Each structure stands twice: as C-alpha cells, then as structure tokens.
N, C-alpha and C positions, 0 to 999 in steps of 0.2 A: 427728283434731286433739285437742289438749288442750282439754277443755271448761271446766275451772275455772281461769281465768287470774287469780284473786285471789291476794293474798299468802298467805292461809290455805291455798288450794289448793296453791300451790308448797311451802309449809312441810310440809303433809301428805305431799306426794310425796317430799321430802327425807327425812323421818323414816321413811317406809315402807321406804326403801332403806338408810338409815344411822341406825338407832334410837339408836346410841350417841353421835351428834353432838349436843351440847347447843346449842340455838338460843336465844341470849339476845336477838338482834334480827334482823330481816329487813326489807329494803326493796327497792323496785324500783330498779334501777340504770340501766336503759335498755331500749329495744326497737328492734331493727333490722328489716330486711326479712324475716329468716328465724328470728330467735331473740328470746327475752325473757331478760333478765339480772336476777338477784336478788343483793343483797349480804347476806351472812350474817355476823353477829358482827363486822362492819366489816373483816373480813380475807379472807373467802372469797367468790368469785364463782361462782354456779351459773348454768349456761347451759341453757335449755330450747328445743329446736327447736319450731317451730309447725306443721310438717307433715312428711309422709314424705320429701319431697325434702330438707328441711333436716336431717332425721335422718341421711340418707345422707351428707351433707356432714360432719356431726359424726363419724360412724363412720370416715370417711376420716381425719379429724384424729386420732382416737384411735389409729389404726394408725401414722400418719406422724410426729406431733410428737415422739415419743421418738427417732426417727431424725434428725430435722432439728435439734433443740435443740443437741446438742453441736457441730454444724458452724457455728453462727451466732453473730455477735458481739453480738447484742442478745437480750434476754429474750423468750421466747414462752411461752404458757400451758403448764403442766405439770399434767395432769389427775390430781389426787389422789383424787377421788371419781368413779367411773364406774358409773352405774346402767344395767345392761344388761337387767334383768328386766322385760319388757313386761307380765307378769301384774299388776304393781303400778301401772304408769303406761303411757300409750299409746306414749310414745317414750323412747328412750335419752336421758339427760341427764348432765351432768358438772359437777364443781366443782373449782376450783383456787385457789391462793393468789393474792391480788390483787397485781398487778405495780405498783410505784410509778409515779406519773405521772398526768397528766390527758389526757383526750381533747379535741382541738380540732376539732370537726366542721366548722366554717366558718372556716378560718384567714383572717385579714385580709391585705391586700396587703403589709404590712410583713413579716409572717411568711413569706409566700410568697416574697418577694424575699431573705430572709435566707439566708446561705450555710452557717450552722453545721449545719443539719439535712441539707443536701444531701450532704455528705461522709459522714455517718453512714448515710444511706439508701443511698448508692452502695456503701459497704462491705458493707452487709447484702445487697444484691442480688448483688453480686459473689460473696459466699460462698454464697448460696442457689443461684445458677446454676452454681456449680462442683461441687455435690454430684453424684456419679456417678449416672447414671440407673439402672444396675443395682442400686444400693443401695436406691433408693426403690421400684423395681419389685418387689424382693424383699419389701418391706414392704406391697405391695398398691396402689401408686400406679398409677392408670390415666391415660390421656391419649393423646398423639400422639407416639410415639417417632421419627417421621420427618416431615420438612417436608411431604412430599406428603400424608400423612395429615391434617396440620393444615390444609392448603389444601382438601382434600376436605371437611373438616368445616365450614370457612367457607363453601364453595360450597353445602353442603347447608342452611345457615341461610336461604338465599334463599327456599326454600319455606315455612319457618316464618314469616318476615317477611310473605310474601304472604298467608298464612292468618290470622295473628293481629294484625298491625300495619296492613297496607294498608287494612282496612275503616275505620280511623280517619283515613285520609289522603285527600287529593284524588287523582283519577286521575293527574294529572300528577306529583305527588310519588311516587306508587307506581311509576309507570313509570320515573321518574328513578332511584330508589334500586335497583330491581331490575336495571335496565340497568347502573348503576354497579357493583353488587356482582358481576355476571357478568363485566364487563370487568376489574375489579381482581383477582378470584380466578383469572382466566385468565392473568394476567401472571406471567412467570417470576421476577420479584423477590419473589413470594410464597413461593418455595421456596429463597431464597438463604441460609437460616440453618440452624444445627444446633440441634435441640431441647435444652432445658434444663428443670430444675425451675422452675416459675413460680408466683408467689403469685396473680396474676390480679386482685387488688383492692388494689393497693399504693398507698395515698395517706393523707392526714392522718386521715381518718375511721377508719383502722385503726392509727394510731400512738398510743402513749402518750408524753408528753413532760414534761420538767422545764424550763419556760420560763426560770426564774431561772438554772439551771445550763447552759442551752442544750444539752440532751441529749435524744435519743430514748431512752426507757427501756424500751420494749418494742414489739413488733409483734403484732397480734391478727388473728383471723379468717382461718384458712387453709382455709375451707370450699370455696373454688374452686381449690385447689392442683391443678396438673396438670403435664403435660409439653408443652412447646410453644415458642412464639416468645418469646425474651427481650425483644424490643421492646415487648411488652405491658406489662411491668413498669416499664421505664425511661423516665421522662418526660424531655423536653428539659432540665428543671431539674437532673435527676440525672445525665444523660448524661456531663458532663465529669468526674464523680467515679466513673464505672463502669469496672470493670476487665475486663469481658467483651469478647467479640468484637463489633465493630460492622461488619456486612457491608454490601455494596453496595446491598442492597434495604431497608435499615433505615428510611430516611426515608419511602419509599413506603408501607411497612406501617404505620408510626406514623400517617401521615395517614389510612390506611384505618380504623384502630382509632378514631381521633378522630371520623371521620365516621359510624361505626356504633355508637358508645357509647350514644347516646340510643336507638337501635333495640333494643339489648340490654336496656336498662333497661325499656323499654316492653314488650318481649316477656315479660320476667319478670313484670311487673305483670299482664299479660293472661292469663298461664297458671298463676301460682302458686295454691295451694289455699286461701289465706287473704288477708284484707285487710292491707295494710301501713299504717303510720302516714302520715297526710296523703296518702292514695293519689290522690284526685282532683286535688289541687293538683300533685302530682308528675307525674301523667299529662299534665296541661295544660302543664306546663313542658317536658316531654320532647317533646310535640307541637310546641311553639314552636321548640325546638332543631332538630327534624327539618325544619320548614318553612324555617329559615334555611340549613340545610346542603343540603337537597334541594328547592330551590324549583321 
C-alpha cells in the first residue's frame, strides 16, 4: 500500500515520475473506495490506487480507455501522465486533464426524476454496448464472453458470500440469500442475453454534470469494465432511452442484481486491503439493506 498519503507524499510521487511538471498547487479532490484523487494546478487530476487490486483496475483502464474514447458520445478520462515505474512508487498512477462538470454523489429526488440526463445516459450506454467485443478483447479486456460464463461466475459468488458476508448475518438471512442465489443462477433467464462491454458502476457517482446546461459532461471510473450482461448498466430510469437489445430475461436479472448489490458492496468492504471512508457506517447500512431484502 502507499504509506505516505499526505499531499506532500503525493507531490513527491508525481515529481519523481514527472520532474518537468511544474506544480504550482496541489489539493485533495476526493477519495473513493479504491483510489485517492489529487488536483494539480487546478487543471490536472492525478489518481492513486490504494492497493494492488485497485492498481489492476487502473492498468485495465490504461489499456482500454484509448479504445473506448473514440466510440463514445461523452468525455472519459484521457491519461496524459502514466507512471508505470514501481521502483519509485508502490503502485502505478495516472494523471489526466480535468473534465468540466461537477460530481453529484447524492442526487436529490428532483434530479433523479428529471429526464434530461436519462437520454444522454441511454445514448452513452447504447454506444458502449455496441463496441465489438473482439476490439476490446484485442486491447486486453477480460470478462465473460458468453452468457454461460457470466452465470457460472455469479453462481461461484455464493461461496464467497458464505465465507465473508454470512458471518455478519443471522442464520436465517444467510440461508435465505444462499438459497435465493442458487435458485436464481439456475434459472434459464440468466443466460437469455448476448454479452457486451459493460461499465458495471454506471450511476451518478461516476457522472460529471453541468446542472445549469442540463448536460452530462463526462463519465468516470471504468475500473470495473468487463464483458457481461447489459442489464447491469441499464437502470429502469434509463431503459426507455436505451437502444440495445432488451431480452426476455431482462427484468428477472435486473431484480437479481438489485437484490445482490448490497452483498457485493459488503463483500468488497470485507475483503479489500485497505479501509474505505466511513467504512463502519457503510457496513451497517449495507447490513440493514440485506436484512430488508433477505429477511
């Protein structure tokens, strides 16, 4: 892990790799579950993974974003600074020109109900899901090129939930969710789709927006990009504006992903190599969600 998480430590890391970059100012921009962001000279964002798993996600983005960018109707990061030399810093890190717009991490009900962002999000996902799989596979994208492989991976998650999540639950909750996952993943509606390129974390926390102009100005964080089920990306709010194929098992799978979303978050918290911001509060909230879904 990166041991010096101070601004001075990040500044030293940047200058060790890019000594010709004048740093007039540096500030923390934010911290997610896997990365810490610094704003340099008010125009550059540097992204630092916090552990080896996060680094692997970033390496995936380094390979794939140049392939995806020209195919997409909204801006995504273009990594201008790529620090690959681990002799100078523990993990690979990157820098890119700041994309205009602001993050809305907790959108209010009025914004959620608005229609302007839905059409733009739908157009983005339509374009992303239409990118040929052979094109991204040539760039090193891994994932599930068949629906059966996707289903097998979902079924295999049952064992990880049992190991890492069930110890936090009641016996009844554990039995209910393990039984529910086994039943759902055995249903043929789970393989009724054709795999596409998926973002896998597509929501407001990864949008940049101009609220005054009612525009999504960019999409961030492709660390979970994979090949798999398009229904993962397309929420009910976006679905009317989505131009991809809606198959007969779509609603069944969307319900499954909704019911297992809190399990996925809790699994990450329990197995990642570093603490995340507000970890205890988030764990408690996820446990409450699970108790409602799997009583």
